[in-house]
C-alpha positions in Angstrom: -31.0 28.9 26.6 -30.3 25.5 28.3 -33.3 23.4 29.3 -33.4 23.3 33.1 -36.0 22.3 35.6 -34.8 18.6 35.7 -32.4 16.5 37.6 -29.4 15.8 35.4 -26.3 13.7 35.9 -24.6 14.1 32.6 -22.0 16.4 31.1 -23.7 18.2 28.2 -20.5 20.0 27.2 -18.6 16.7 26.9 -21.3 15.0 24.8 -21.6 18.1 22.6 -17.9 18.1 21.9 -18.0 14.4 21.0 -20.8 15.0 18.5 -19.1 18.1 17.1 -15.9 16.1 16.4 -17.7 13.1 14.9 -17.4 12.3 11.2 -20.6 10.3 11.3 -23.2 9.9 14.2 -25.3 6.8 14.6 -28.1 7.3 17.2 -30.0 4.4 18.5 -33.0 5.2 20.7 -35.6 3.3 22.6 -39.1 3.4 20.9 -40.8 5.9 23.2 -41.7 9.6 22.9 -39.0 10.9 25.2 -36.2 9.0 23.5 -37.5 9.9 20.0 -37.6 13.6 20.9 -34.1 13.4 22.3 -32.6 11.5 19.4 -34.3 13.8 16.9 -32.9 16.9 18.5 -29.4 15.5 18.4 -30.0 14.6 14.7 -31.2 18.1 13.9 -28.1 19.5 15.5 -26.0 17.2 13.3 -27.9 18.4 10.3 -27.1 22.0 11.2 -23.4 21.2 11.6 -23.3 19.3 8.3 -22.5 16.0 10.1 -24.0 12.9 8.5 -26.1 10.8 10.8 -28.5 7.9 11.1 -31.2 7.4 13.7 -32.9 4.1 14.6 -35.6 3.3 17.1 -35.4 -0.1 18.9 -37.5 -2.0 21.5 -34.9 -4.0 23.3 -31.2 -4.1 24.5 -30.4 -6.8 22.1 -31.7 -4.9 19.1 -29.8 -1.8 20.2 -26.5 -3.7 20.6 -27.0 -5.4 17.2 -27.5 -2.0 15.5 -24.4 -0.6 17.2 -22.3 -3.6 16.3 -22.7 -2.7 12.6 -21.4 0.8 13.1 -17.8 1.4 11.9 -15.2 1.9 14.5 -14.4 5.3 13.2 -18.0 6.5 13.6 -19.7 7.8 16.8 -22.6 5.8 18.2 -25.0 7.3 20.7 -27.5 5.4 22.9 -30.6 7.1 24.1 -33.0 5.4 26.6 -31.5 2.0 26.0 -28.3 0.1 26.9 -26.5 -0.3 23.6 -23.2 -1.6 25.1 -19.8 -0.2 25.6 -19.3 0.8 22.0 -22.1 3.4 22.3 -21.9 6.7 24.2 -25.0 7.0 26.5 -27.1 10.1 27.0 -26.9 9.6 30.8 -29.4 11.7 32.8 -31.6 11.2 35.8 -34.4 13.2 34.1 -36.1 13.1 30.7 -33.8 12.4 27.9 -35.5 15.0 25.7 -34.4 17.8 28.0 -30.8 16.5 28.2 -30.7 16.3 24.4 -32.1 19.8 24.2 -29.2 21.1 26.3 -26.7 19.4 24.0 -28.4 20.6 20.9 -28.4 24.1 22.2 -24.6 24.0 22.7 -24.0 22.5 19.2 -26.4 24.6 17.1 -28.8 26.8 19.0 -31.0 27.4 15.9 -31.7 23.6 15.7 -32.8 23.2 19.3 -36.6 22.7 19.5 -37.9 23.4 23.0 -41.5 22.4 22.2 -40.3 19.0 21.0 -38.1 18.7 24.1 -41.0 19.6 26.4 -43.4 17.2 24.7 -40.9 14.3 24.9 -40.3 15.0 28.6 -44.1 15.2 29.3 -44.5 11.8 27.7 -42.7 10.4 30.7 -45.2 12.0 33.1 -42.6 14.7 34.0 -44.1 17.9 35.4 -43.4 20.8 33.1 -41.1 23.3 34.8 -38.0 25.4 34.4 -36.5 27.5 31.5 -37.7 25.2 28.8 -41.3 26.4 29.4 -40.2 29.9 28.5 -38.2 28.8 25.6 -41.1 26.8 24.2 -43.4 29.8 24.4 -46.3 28.0 26.0 -49.2 29.2 28.1 -51.6 27.4 30.3 -55.4 27.3 30.2 -58.3 25.3 31.7 -59.4 22.1 29.8 -58.1 18.8 28.6 -54.7 18.2 27.0 -55.4 16.7 23.5 -53.4 17.2 20.3 -56.2 18.4 17.9 -58.8 21.1 17.8 -61.6 18.7 17.2 -62.7 17.8 20.7 -64.5 14.7 19.8 -61.5 13.4 17.9 -59.1 14.3 20.7 -61.2 12.8 23.5 -61.9 9.6 21.6 -58.3 8.9 20.6 -56.4 10.1 23.6 -54.2 7.3 25.1 -53.9 9.3 28.3 -57.6 9.0 29.2 -60.0 6.1 29.4 -63.7 6.8 29.8 -67.1 5.9 28.1 -66.1 8.0 25.1 -62.7 6.4 24.5 -62.4 4.8 21.1 -65.8 6.1 20.1 -65.9 9.5 18.4 -69.7 9.4 18.1 -70.0 9.0 21.9 -67.5 11.8 22.4 -69.5 14.0 20.1 -72.7 13.2 22.0 -71.0 14.2 25.3 -70.1 17.6 23.7 -73.6 18.1 22.4 -75.0 17.4 25.9 -72.7 20.0 27.4 -73.8 22.6 24.8 -70.4 24.1 24.4 -70.0 27.2 22.2 -68.2 27.0 18.8 -65.4 29.1 20.2 -64.4 27.7 23.6 -63.7 30.3 26.3 -62.2 29.5 29.7 -65.6 28.6 31.2 -66.3 26.1 28.4 -62.9 24.5 28.9 -63.6 24.2 32.6 -67.0 22.6 32.0 -65.5 20.1 29.6 -62.7 19.2 32.0 -65.1 18.7 34.8 -67.3 16.3 32.8 -64.3 14.4 31.5 -63.0 14.1 35.1 -66.3 12.7 36.2 -66.5 10.2 33.4 -62.9 8.8 33.7 -62.9 8.6 37.5 -66.3 7.0 37.9 -65.8 3.5 39.3 -62.1 3.8 38.5 -59.2 3.2 40.8 -57.5 6.0 42.8 -54.7 6.0 40.1 -57.2 7.5 37.6 -57.1 10.9 39.5 -53.3 11.1 39.3 -53.3 10.2 35.6 -56.1 12.7 34.9 -54.2 15.5 36.6 -51.4 15.1 34.0 -53.8 16.2 31.2 -55.9 18.8 32.9 -55.0 22.5 32.7 -52.8 21.8 29.6 -49.9 23.8 28.3 -50.8 25.5 25.0 -48.2 25.8 22.2 -47.7 29.1 20.5 -47.8 27.6 17.0 -50.0 25.4 14.9 -48.4 22.0 15.3 -50.5 20.5 18.1 -53.1 22.1 20.4 -51.3 21.3 23.6 -48.0 20.0 24.9 -49.8 17.1 26.6 -51.5 16.1 23.3 -48.1 16.4 21.5 -46.6 14.1 24.1 -49.4 11.6 23.6 -48.8 11.5 19.8 -45.0 11.3 20.1 -45.1 8.3 22.5 -47.7 6.5 20.4 -46.1 6.8 17.0 -42.7 5.9 18.5 -44.3 2.6 19.3 -46.5 1.9 16.3 -45.1 3.9 13.4 -41.4 4.6 14.1 -40.6 5.7 10.6 -43.5 8.2 10.4 -42.7 9.4 13.9 -39.0 9.9 13.2 -39.6 11.8 10.0 -42.0 14.1 11.8 -39.7 14.7 14.8 -36.9 15.5 12.3 -39.1 18.2 10.8 -39.6 16.2 7.5 -42.8 14.3 8.1 -46.5 15.1 7.5 -48.6 16.0 10.5 -51.7 14.2 9.0 -49.8 10.9 8.8 -48.7 11.2 12.4 -52.2 11.9 13.6 -53.6 9.0 11.5 -51.1 6.6 13.1 -52.0 7.9 16.6 -55.8 7.5 15.9 -55.4 3.9 14.7 -53.2 2.9 17.6 -55.5 4.6 20.2 -58.6 2.9 18.7 -56.9 -0.5 18.9 -55.8 0.1 22.5 -59.3 1.2 23.7 -60.9 -1.7 21.7 -58.7 -4.2 23.5 -59.6 -2.9 26.9 -63.3 -2.9 26.0 -63.2 -6.4 24.7 -61.6 -8.3 27.6 -61.9 -8.5 31.3 -58.9 -7.9 33.5 -57.6 -10.8 35.5 -56.6 -9.8 39.0 -53.7 -11.3 41.0 -52.3 -10.0 44.2 -50.4 -6.8 43.2 -51.0 -7.3 39.4 -53.8 -7.2 36.8 -53.4 -8.7 33.3 -55.1 -7.8 30.1 -55.1 -9.3 26.6 -53.9 -6.5 24.3 -55.1 -8.3 21.1 -53.5 -6.6 18.1 -52.9 -3.3 20.0 -49.5 -2.2 21.3 -49.2 -3.6 24.8 -47.3 -0.5 25.8 -50.4 1.7 25.4 -52.8 -0.9 26.8 -50.7 -1.6 30.0 -50.5 2.1 30.8 -54.2 2.6 30.4 -55.0 -0.5 32.4 -52.8 0.6 35.2 -54.1 4.2 35.4 -57.9 3.7 34.8 -58.9 0.0 35.0 -56.7 -2.0 37.4 -57.1 -2.0 41.2 -53.5 -3.2 41.7 -50.3 -1.2 41.4 -49.1 -3.0 38.3 -50.7 -4.0 35.0 -49.4 -6.5 32.5 -50.7 -6.3 28.9 -50.1 -9.4 26.8 -49.9 -9.2 23.0 -49.3 -11.9 20.4 -45.5 -11.3 20.2 -44.8 -8.9 23.0 -45.9 -7.7 26.5 -45.7 -4.6 28.5 -45.7 -3.9 32.3 -46.9 -0.6 33.8 -46.2 0.0 37.5 -46.7 2.6 40.2 -44.4 1.5 42.9 -42.0 -1.1 41.3 -39.3 -1.0 38.7 -41.1 -2.4 35.6 -38.0 -2.7 33.5 -36.0 -4.6 36.1 -38.9 -6.9 36.9 -39.6 -7.8 33.3 -35.8 -8.3 32.7 -35.7 -10.7 35.7 -38.3 -12.9 34.0 -37.5 -12.8 30.2 -33.8 -11.6 30.3 -32.5 -8.0 30.0 -31.7 -8.4 26.3 -35.4 -8.6 25.5 -36.6 -5.6 27.5 -36.8 -1.9 26.8 -38.4 1.1 28.6 -38.2 2.8 31.9 -38.9 2.2 35.6 -42.7 2.8 35.4 -43.4 1.4 31.9 -41.4 -1.3 30.1 -42.0 -3.8 27.3 -40.6 -7.2 26.4 -40.1 -8.5 22.9 -40.1 -12.1 24.3 -43.0 -14.0 25.8 -42.7 -16.9 28.2 -45.1 -19.5 29.6 -46.8 -18.3 32.7 -45.5 -14.8 32.2 -48.1 -13.3 34.5 -47.3 -15.6 37.4 -43.5 -15.1 37.1 -43.8 -11.3 36.8 -46.1 -11.3 39.9 -43.5 -13.2 41.8 -40.9 -10.5 41.0 -43.1 -7.6 42.0 
């Protein structure tokens, strides 16, 4: 079954034929959950066909083009979520790349297509789950909060899709649960009570954007297997590990990695992101807030700052060697590229990162917004 419920502008049949005829496939994908899920599905299809392949995650256009330049002329290079130049065939789509790749994989080797992975990758872009892929993934919906693990304190403390008093502090999250007096086996009413309390905590004194961000993790979609508790939690983990542990994330998405390793990387990255937000004050400009990301990944920090901390429509997180811009009503990737150069930027319209820092980056980005 093809994955529908998206806006597409690509020819899945043509791309499937290109992959089917390839002697060797080299896939280069941007380091985010959607692109990782997409590339992994195409790699799984290659595996099923017996076609050798290689998959790399990159953070910028220059890195993507450098990787593709090393590919032999007789091999087939694919670019997912990143501009890798004329020598790579792009997975062109107006919607999530993970859904487009699922359609291609379904044409190539239906047994390799993973609708749950496709759904999680798509949800990591804030796409609203819909269409045939929901049926294919065998998901249901329940009240509550979308986290990846059964341990509620662990999930709440380490979610990179929420920011509240419990974020980064498993002990405080546990105290919240104790206060609620939830039963050992959560029923629908218990899930609703938890969701209501979390909603109060993350929207208290928060900008209006917090309600929108919260809506994307409430009433989660539940997977009919034991991989992750919810699709929304799976998406959180995918997007995080694509950034901070690409090797671990790629192995897992290909079906060869260890779930515990992926969750450990997610916890470490989430803890660092929440600690960075707790340790610094946001600086406010007209239309932009900035935050020091410390040793956390700016991609995660910028998104949390935009959704739950900033009172402006854009948030810029500054790390030691990179920066990330999260926006609500401007093209983050284009605006960053205008400041640091397109070769140093990767991401999408609402969330992008730069591998290059410049003097007065905040001032120049603000001028582009």
